[in-house]
Structure formats: structure tokens, C-alpha cells
C-alpha positions as CSV (number, residue, x, y, z in Angstrom):
1,M,0.0,0.0,0.0
2,T,1.3,3.5,-0.9
3,I,0.4,6.2,1.6
4,E,0.0,9.6,0.0
5,R,2.1,12.2,1.7
6,T,0.5,15.4,3.1
7,E,1.9,18.9,2.8
8,R,5.1,19.3,4.8
9,P,8.5,21.0,4.3
10,R,11.6,19.2,3.1
11,V,13.6,17.9,6.0
12,L,16.9,17.6,4.2
13,S,19.0,20.1,2.3
14,G,22.5,21.6,2.2
15,C,25.7,19.6,2.6
16,L,26.1,16.3,4.4
17,P,29.4,14.5,4.4
18,A,29.2,10.7,3.8
19,L,31.5,10.1,6.7
20,V,34.2,7.5,6.9
21,T,34.1,5.1,9.9
22,P,37.2,5.4,12.1
23,L,38.5,2.1,13.5
24,T,41.0,1.3,16.1
25,D,41.7,-2.1,14.4
26,P,40.0,-3.8,11.5
27,A,37.1,-5.0,13.7
28,T,36.7,-2.3,16.4
29,L,35.0,1.1,16.1
30,D,37.0,4.1,17.2
31,T,34.1,5.8,19.1
32,A,36.2,8.9,20.0
33,G,37.3,9.1,16.3
34,V,33.6,8.9,15.2
35,A,32.7,11.7,17.6
36,A,35.6,13.8,16.3
37,V,34.7,13.5,12.6
38,V,31.1,14.3,13.4
39,A,32.1,17.4,15.4
40,A,34.4,18.6,12.7
41,A,31.6,18.3,10.1
42,V,29.3,20.4,12.2
43,A,32.0,23.0,12.7
44,D,32.6,23.1,8.9
45,G,28.9,23.9,8.1
46,A,27.3,20.5,7.6
47,S,23.5,20.4,7.7
48,G,23.7,16.8,8.8
49,V,25.9,13.7,8.5
50,L,25.6,10.3,7.0
51,V,27.1,7.3,8.9
52,A,27.3,3.7,7.7
53,G,26.9,4.7,4.1
54,T,29.1,3.3,1.3
55,T,32.0,5.6,2.2
56,G,31.4,4.5,5.8
57,E,31.8,0.8,4.8
58,G,28.2,0.3,6.1
59,S,27.6,-3.0,4.2
60,L,30.8,-4.5,5.6
61,L,30.0,-3.6,9.2
62,T,28.0,-6.0,11.4
63,P,24.5,-4.9,12.3
64,E,25.7,-4.3,15.8
65,Q,28.5,-2.1,14.6
66,R,26.1,0.0,12.5
67,E,23.9,0.3,15.6
68,E,26.9,1.4,17.8
69,L,28.1,3.8,15.1
70,T,24.7,5.4,14.9
71,A,24.4,5.8,18.6
72,T,27.9,7.3,18.8
73,A,27.0,9.8,16.2
74,R,23.7,10.6,17.9
75,H,25.5,11.4,21.1
76,A,28.0,13.6,19.3
77,L,25.3,15.6,17.6
78,G,23.1,15.9,20.6
79,P,19.4,15.3,21.0
80,A,17.3,14.7,17.8
81,G,15.7,17.8,16.4
82,A,18.1,20.1,18.1
83,G,20.7,20.5,15.3
84,P,22.1,18.8,12.2
85,V,20.3,15.7,10.9
86,L,21.7,12.2,11.5
87,V,21.3,9.9,8.6
88,A,22.3,6.2,9.0
89,G,22.7,3.7,6.2
90,A,20.8,0.4,6.4
91,S,22.2,-2.6,4.7
92,G,21.0,-6.2,4.3
93,P,20.9,-9.1,1.8
94,N,17.1,-9.3,1.7
95,L,13.9,-7.5,2.7
96,A,13.7,-9.1,6.2
97,A,17.3,-8.0,7.0
98,L,16.5,-4.4,5.8
99,H,13.4,-4.3,8.0
100,A,15.5,-5.3,11.0
101,D,18.3,-2.9,10.2
102,V,16.0,0.1,9.8
103,A,14.3,-0.6,13.1
104,R,17.7,-1.0,14.8
105,L,19.1,2.2,13.4
106,A,16.0,4.1,14.3
107,A,16.2,2.9,17.9
108,A,19.9,4.0,18.0
109,G,18.9,7.5,17.2
110,A,18.9,8.0,13.5
111,D,16.7,10.9,12.3
112,L,16.5,9.3,8.8
113,V,17.6,5.9,7.4
114,L,19.2,5.6,4.0
115,V,18.1,2.3,2.4
116,L,20.6,0.5,0.1
117,P,18.8,-2.2,-1.9
118,P,20.3,-5.7,-1.8
119,H,23.0,-5.7,-4.6
120,L,23.9,-9.4,-5.1
121,Q,20.9,-9.7,-7.4
122,P,20.3,-6.9,-9.9
123,L,16.8,-5.6,-9.6
124,T,14.5,-3.9,-12.2
125,P,13.4,-0.3,-11.5
126,D,9.9,-1.6,-10.4
127,E,11.5,-4.2,-8.1
128,V,13.6,-1.4,-6.5
129,A,10.5,0.8,-6.1
130,D,8.6,-2.1,-4.6
131,L,11.4,-2.8,-2.1
132,H,11.5,0.8,-0.9
133,L,7.7,0.8,-0.5
134,A,7.8,-2.4,1.4
135,V,10.5,-1.1,3.8
136,A,8.5,2.1,4.2
137,E,5.3,0.3,5.2
138,R,7.0,-1.1,8.3
139,A,9.4,1.7,9.1
140,E,8.9,3.9,12.2
141,V,11.5,6.4,10.9
142,D,11.6,8.5,7.8
143,L,13.6,7.0,4.9
144,L,15.8,8.0,2.0
145,A,16.2,5.8,-1.0
146,Y,19.8,5.2,-2.1
147,H,20.6,5.1,-5.9
148,I,24.1,3.9,-6.7
149,P,23.7,1.8,-9.9
150,Q,27.4,1.7,-10.7
151,L,27.9,-0.4,-7.6
152,A,24.5,-1.9,-6.9
153,G,23.6,-2.7,-10.5
154,S,20.0,-1.6,-10.1
155,P,19.4,1.6,-12.0
156,L,16.2,3.5,-11.4
157,T,13.9,5.4,-13.8
158,P,12.0,8.7,-13.1
159,E,8.8,6.7,-13.1
160,A,10.0,4.3,-10.5
161,V,11.2,7.2,-8.3
162,R,7.9,8.9,-8.6
163,R,6.1,5.8,-7.4
164,F,8.0,5.5,-4.1
165,A,8.3,9.3,-3.6
166,A,4.6,9.4,-3.0
167,H,4.9,7.4,0.3
168,E,4.9,9.7,3.3
169,R,7.7,7.8,5.0
170,I,10.1,8.2,2.0
171,V,11.3,11.8,2.3
172,G,14.1,11.8,-0.3
173,M,16.7,10.1,-2.3
174,K,20.5,10.1,-2.5
175,D,21.5,9.7,-6.2
176,S,25.2,8.8,-6.5
177,S,25.0,8.0,-10.2
178,P,27.4,10.0,-12.4
179,D,24.5,10.5,-14.9
180,A,23.7,14.2,-14.5
181,E,21.0,14.1,-17.2
182,R,19.2,11.2,-15.4
183,R,19.5,13.1,-12.0
184,A,17.8,16.1,-13.6
185,A,15.0,13.8,-14.7
186,F,14.6,12.6,-11.1
187,V,14.4,16.2,-9.9
188,S,11.8,16.9,-12.5
189,A,9.8,13.8,-11.6
190,T,9.6,14.7,-7.9
191,R,9.6,18.5,-8.0
192,E,5.9,18.7,-7.0
193,V,6.0,16.0,-4.3
194,P,5.7,17.8,-1.0
195,G,8.6,17.3,1.3
196,F,10.7,15.1,-1.0
197,A,14.4,16.0,-1.3
198,L,16.8,15.0,-4.0
199,L,20.5,15.0,-3.0
200,T,23.5,14.2,-5.1
201,G,26.2,11.8,-4.0
202,H,28.5,12.5,-7.0
203,A,31.0,15.3,-6.4
204,P,32.1,15.9,-10.1
205,T,28.5,16.8,-11.0
206,L,27.6,18.8,-7.9
207,A,27.2,22.1,-9.7
208,A,25.1,20.4,-12.4
209,A,22.9,18.8,-9.8
210,L,22.3,22.1,-8.0
211,E,21.5,23.8,-11.3
212,A,19.0,21.1,-12.1
213,G,17.2,21.8,-8.8
214,A,18.8,19.2,-6.4
215,D,18.3,20.2,-2.7
216,G,21.8,19.4,-1.6
217,S,24.5,16.8,-1.4
218,I,25.8,13.8,0.5
219,L,29.4,13.5,-0.7
220,A,32.4,11.3,0.2
221,I,34.7,14.2,-0.8
222,S,33.1,16.3,2.0
223,N,35.3,14.3,4.5
224,L,38.1,16.5,3.1
225,R,36.5,19.4,1.4
226,L,33.2,20.1,3.2
227,R,33.8,23.9,3.4
228,Q,34.2,24.0,-0.4
229,A,31.0,22.0,-0.9
230,V,29.2,24.4,1.4
231,E,30.6,27.4,-0.4
232,L,29.8,26.0,-3.8
233,T,26.2,25.4,-2.7
234,A,25.9,29.0,-1.5
235,A,27.5,30.3,-4.7
236,A,25.0,28.3,-6.8
237,A,22.1,29.8,-4.8
238,A,23.5,33.3,-5.4
239,Q,24.0,32.4,-9.1
240,D,27.7,33.2,-8.8
241,T,28.7,31.1,-11.8
242,Q,32.3,32.0,-11.8
243,R,32.8,31.0,-8.2
244,V,30.8,27.8,-8.8
245,A,33.0,26.8,-11.7
246,T,36.2,27.4,-9.7
247,L,35.0,25.4,-6.7
248,Q,33.6,22.6,-8.9
249,D,36.9,22.3,-10.7
250,G,38.7,21.8,-7.4
251,L,36.3,19.1,-6.3
252,T,36.5,17.4,-9.6
253,R,40.3,17.4,-9.7
254,L,40.5,16.0,-6.2
255,S,37.9,13.3,-6.9
256,G,40.0,12.2,-9.9
257,A,43.2,12.3,-8.0
258,I,41.7,10.0,-5.3
259,G,40.7,7.6,-7.9
260,Q,44.3,7.4,-9.2
261,V,45.8,6.3,-5.8
262,G,45.0,2.7,-6.5
263,A,42.9,2.0,-3.4
264,S,39.2,2.2,-2.4
265,V,37.7,5.6,-1.8
266,P,37.1,4.9,2.0
267,A,40.8,3.8,2.3
268,V,42.2,6.8,0.5
269,L,40.0,9.2,2.6
270,K,41.0,7.5,5.8
271,A,44.7,7.8,4.8
272,A,44.2,11.4,4.0
273,L,42.5,12.2,7.3
274,Q,45.2,10.4,9.2
275,L,47.9,12.4,7.4
276,Q,46.1,15.5,8.4
277,G,45.9,14.4,12.0
278,R,42.1,14.2,12.0
279,I,41.9,10.4,12.8
280,D,44.4,8.2,14.5
281,E,44.3,5.1,12.3
282,R,43.5,4.3,8.7
283,W,42.2,0.7,9.2
284,C,39.4,-0.5,6.9
285,T,36.9,-3.3,7.4
286,P,38.1,-6.5,5.8
287,P,38.1,-7.5,3.0
288,L,38.6,-3.8,2.2
289,A,42.3,-3.1,2.4
290,S,43.9,0.0,4.0
291,V,46.3,2.1,2.1
292,P,49.8,0.6,2.7
293,G,52.6,2.8,4.0
294,R,54.4,2.7,0.6
295,R,51.3,4.3,-1.0
296,L,51.0,7.3,1.4
297,D,53.0,9.5,-0.9
298,A,50.4,8.9,-3.6
299,V,47.7,10.1,-1.1
300,R,49.8,13.2,-0.3
301,T,50.1,13.9,-4.0
302,A,46.3,13.6,-4.5
303,L,45.8,16.2,-1.8
304,M,48.0,18.8,-3.4
305,P,46.1,21.8,-4.8
């Protein structure tokens, strides 16, 4: 059953970093490190944070770790409703696991839960829409749909997005696809849906997304360049095209440089944050490998302006 949403304001906009998950060893959360990266994001102008997303290695963490991570971020942000929004990523191999993860993250303090469809079996657009609607029917927290077809293998269509956007529990979508034209079609398909927010997760097309009408961003690169993303968003609102172009060029070049290091995005971001003294360790969750010491110079090179 689809529940038609009533009039209400959008609950999500601006810039949210898709935070890395600091670890003290490959299997243990660094709770002090989590609190530190959350606090730094707020200080740099974040309107919220995402934990346990793709950049946060969410699908590799255990359900208990995702719960602990969410509770730690909630404590760092303060009471719900009093400041930046806490989004937590739900993962699971099937619908039953997603139901359980959404409930667990809501109980741990998430304001919103980002739902990643199971990705071992590619789904049709209608199957993805049906999944989001099924999760929403049992959820006791508002949801965001997560669209990352280059990893999950399940691309959406504007028609499928319009279907689940009508549900009152589904208040937005993170679109991490590099396809700016398709994202613009998603914006157009949901523009008249009360309270539904469309946020981009693709840094190289941030300016294009904002120009198309996206409400904001949830970016991995914001672990390192949140202030620039915030400034770009403000410049786009002010129609300062020259400043937008300059800031977009910087984000695009850094994104490309990170991809040239020869390690996963979470691993490179953690190495960069460690080099900057912002986290203590650069461990990743196995089987994801951390950047080895011999590759740290490549990370330093990537960070050069």
C-alpha cells in the first residue's frame, strides 16, 4: 500500500558528508574518532551527517557495529531535532534484514535511514521501487532511497522514483549516479512532491545537480572538502557562476586524484584524514584493504592543490 504524503516542508537540504568510519583495528569502532569527525563536520557547516553509508563501509560492518556507530554519532550531535540531521545507512541481503536494520538504526537515534537495496541480485526499477515501498510500510522512521547503480547494479527510472516518492515515509533520495541528465529527470519527476528532497552523491556533477534543482549533497569528498562544498552550494544559490565553476573544478580534480591512488575511496579518505591528523588510524573493514605505507606519498600527491 502506498500512503499519499501530506503537505510538509523538506527535512533535508544543504551539505552532508558521507563520513568514513574510524576504526582502532580492523574489527573495532573508534568511538572517539567517530565523535571527532562528526564534530568537525558540524564545525565546517554540515547540515547533517551520514554514517554507515558506502563511504562508511556500512555494508561491511556488522548490524551491531552499525547500531553502535549510529548511537555514537547521535551522542556527538546531541538530541534529535536540536541540530544537524543524523542519517544512518541500512544494509542487508534481503527485505527481512532491511526491516530489522531500519528498526535497529531508528532505535539507536537516526533521524533518517538511507536504504541501500540488496545488490547481489540486480533488480529492475519496479522491483527497487517495490522494495522501498515495502520497507516504508513497516518503518517507524523516515527514509531515504539510495541510488548507486554503478555499484549496486540496479538503475532507477524517473517513473519508479515517482512511485515511491509518494509514500509519506520516504522523504528523499541520494543519487550517487554520475549521470547528470538522469538526475535532472529525477528532480523533474519529484519536484511537485511535498517534502521530497533529492540530494546528489556525485562530487564531479555537484554544480550540475544544484543547477537542475537538487536540494543538496551527501558527498564522500566532503570528508576532506566540506567547506568547499558548502561554499559551492551557497554560490549556486547566489548564481555566482564563476565561483561555482572554480569550486567545482577543485572538487572534480580531487575526486579524480583520489581515484588514481589505487585503493578504495574509503581507504584513501582515511589515509588522507590520518595524514592531516584528524583520525588516529586508517584501518578499513576486511576485505577492504587499508592504504599501505608505501602508497601514502600517492595520497599526499592527491591532496595537493
